N, C-alpha and C positions, 0 to 999 in steps of 0.2 A: 451617134458618131458625128453627125453634123454639128452638134453643140461643141464637141471636142475639137473639131477642125476649126470652127470659128474662134474658139478660145485660143488655140495655138497661133493662128494667124494674128490675133490681136496682140498676143505677147510679143511676137517677133516684130510687129509694126511699131509698137510703143517703145520697144527697147532696141530699135535698129541702130541707134547711135552708140549704145553702150556694149553691143555684142562683141565688138572687136577688142575691148579692154576688160570687160567684166562679164564672164560667162556663168558664174555660179548662180546668180539670182535668176536669170531667165531659165537656166537648166532646172532649178528646183520648181519654178512655176510650171514648166512643161511636164515634169513628173507628176505634180499635183493634179493638173488637168487630165492626164492619162488615167490616174487612179479614180478620179471623179467619173470619167467616162465609163470605166469598167464597172463601177457601182451602178450607174444608170442602165447599162446594158443588162445587168443581172445575169452573168454567165452561169450555165449549169454544166458541171462536170459529169460525164457519163462514162460507164464502162459496161462491157458485155459479160453476162454470166448465164450458165445453163438454166433453162426453165425448170422449176421444181418438179421432180418426178420424171424428167426427161431421160435420166440415166438409171440403170439398174445396178443395185448392189446386192450380191448374193451372200447370205449369212448361212454358213454350213456348220452344224454341230455334229462332231464325231461322237456317236452314242454307243461305242463298243464297250464291252464289259471290262476292258482294262482300266477304265476310269473308276471302277469300284475298289481298286487297291487302296488300302489304308496307308497314309503317309507316315503316321507316327503311332500306330496302334489304337487310334481313336476313330471317331466317325468323320474325321477330316479327310475325306477322299477327294479325288479329282472330280468325281461326279457331283459331290456336294458343293464344291467351289463353282462349277459351271452352272449348276441348278440355281444357286443364289444369284449369280451374275445374270442369268437369263430371266429369272423372275423379276429382278430389278429392271432389266431392260424393257420388259413388256408392261411395266407398271404404268397405269394411266395418271396417277397422282401420288407423288410428284412425277412429272413426265420422265419415263425411263429413257435410257440411251438408245434403245431400238426405236422407240416412238419418235425420238428426236431425229434420228437418221432418216426416218420415213418422211420427214418434212422436206428433205432435200433430194432423196432418192426414192425410186420404186423398189421396195424391199422384196426379195424372194427368199423365203426361209426353207432350209433343207436340213434333214438329218442324214447321216452317212455312217453305215456300218458295213454290211456286205454289199449294199447298193445304195444309190442316192434316191431319196424320197422327199418330195415337196410337202410342206406342212403349213398350216395357217398360223400357228403360234409355236413358240419354243419354250414356254415356261412350264410345260408338263412333259418334257422329254424323259423317256425311260432309258437308262443305260444298260441295255440287255442285248446288244448286238454281238453276234458270234465272230465278227471279223472287223477289220478296220482298213477298208480298201480305199485309201486316200488317192492313190494314182487313178483308180477307176472313177472316183467321184469327180476329180478335177478334169479328167478327159471327157466325162459326160457333160460337164458344164461347158467345156470348150466347144463341143459339138452342138449343144442346145443353143448357145448364144453366138454362134459364128455369124458375123455380119450385123450383130445387134449391139446397142450401146451399153455393154456391160462394163461398168466403171471399175469394179474391183470385187474381190472375194475375201470375206472375213471368215477365217477358218479356226474354229475352236476345237482343239485336239491336244492330246498328250504327245503326238508325234510318232507313236508306235504303229506304223503302217504294216499291215500283214501282206501286202502285195508288192513288197520291195521298196527300195529307196525312191524318193521322188525323182521323176525323170526331168533332167534339166532342159531337154528339148521340148518337153510338154510345157514347162513354165514359160518358155519363150513365146508360145502361142496364146498365152493367157494374159489378161490384164493383171495389175498388181495383186498379189496374194498376201494378205496380212494374217499371219498365224498368231493365235492367242493361246498361250500354253498356261496350265495351272502352276501355282507355286509348288515347288517340290521340297520345300523345307531344307533338310540337310542333304538331299540327293540320295535317295534310296536306290539300291540295286534293282535292275529291271532285266527281265528275260523275254525274248520273243523268238518266234520261229524265223531262222535266217534262211539258209539254203535247204531245200528239200527235193528229193528225187524219188520217183516211183518206177519200179521195174517189174516186169511180169515174165514168168517162165512156165512152160508147160511140162517141165521135167523135175518138179520139186513138190514136196509135201505142202508147202505154202506158196501158191503160184504168184502171189503179189507181195513185193517187198518195198518197204518205205524207209528211206534214210534221211535223217534230219540233222542239220548242224545249227544249234541254237545261237542266237546273237545276244551276248551279255553286255550290259552297260552298267557302270557304277560299281563293279566288283572285280576283284582279282582272284579270289579263292572262294570255295563253297561248292555246293552241289545243286544240280538241276534235275528235276523229275519230269519226265516226258511220258504222257499218257496217250495212248491211241484208242479212239472210240469209234464205234460204227455209227451209222446214220440214226439209230434209235437212242444213242447215248450210252450204250453198253460198253464197258471197258474190255478191250481186246488184250492189251499188254501195257505194262508200266515199267519204265527203266529209270534208274537213278545213276547219274554220272557226275564226275568232277567237272565244274564249269570252266576250268582252265584247259580242258582237253579239246583239241581241235578236230578230233576224229568224229565222223558222223555217227549218230546213234541209230543203229539199224532196228527196225521193227518188222515183223513178218505177220502177214494176215492170210489165213487160209481161205 
């Protein structure tokens, strides 16, 4: 900086008589001296960024059995798509996308069916869950990481939650949730348990009654078959109704 100051003073002193009439020459010399001084100082531009691994990224794979549905009558199921993506992500060579994310975040891997379970790897996930409790999984993550640096949640799912629609109030308490959904091809119809109620009576042959209203997506007409099973998997009752009927499907269990 001292060199630049001496240079500027020299320019003004040597050109003091011409400054009043010709300003372009001294001005260009001044700019040149400033650029030269900047090169000599060798400035370093810096910016702040999080330390690698300082923030947590949760990877949640919904492993419910609904992913075993064939999309086009072949082996191209939702589970097959997710399995391929997860195996690619865990690949060491070439570096998979999960391993690449682990260079910037501390990854926490989970599977979610009827409950949230932590796992070491996701390339061997079995899609055999009996439920898809997405609300419960997200609420569990919110409670586990409350006050901790959870940067986001990557959620691999078909979106068919069995514990109701996602709660908007719950999402407000969470970091960004990034859903990853499988390709649906031409958009096949899908059915899920919508609203269900259980009632009990002491004055009936079947003391427990269950009423179910299915939730249908991607179809206007057709039939829905509802099967009620006990805890051992034995069929108690099966009913088939038109899917455009809004009446609940009653089932009775003795």
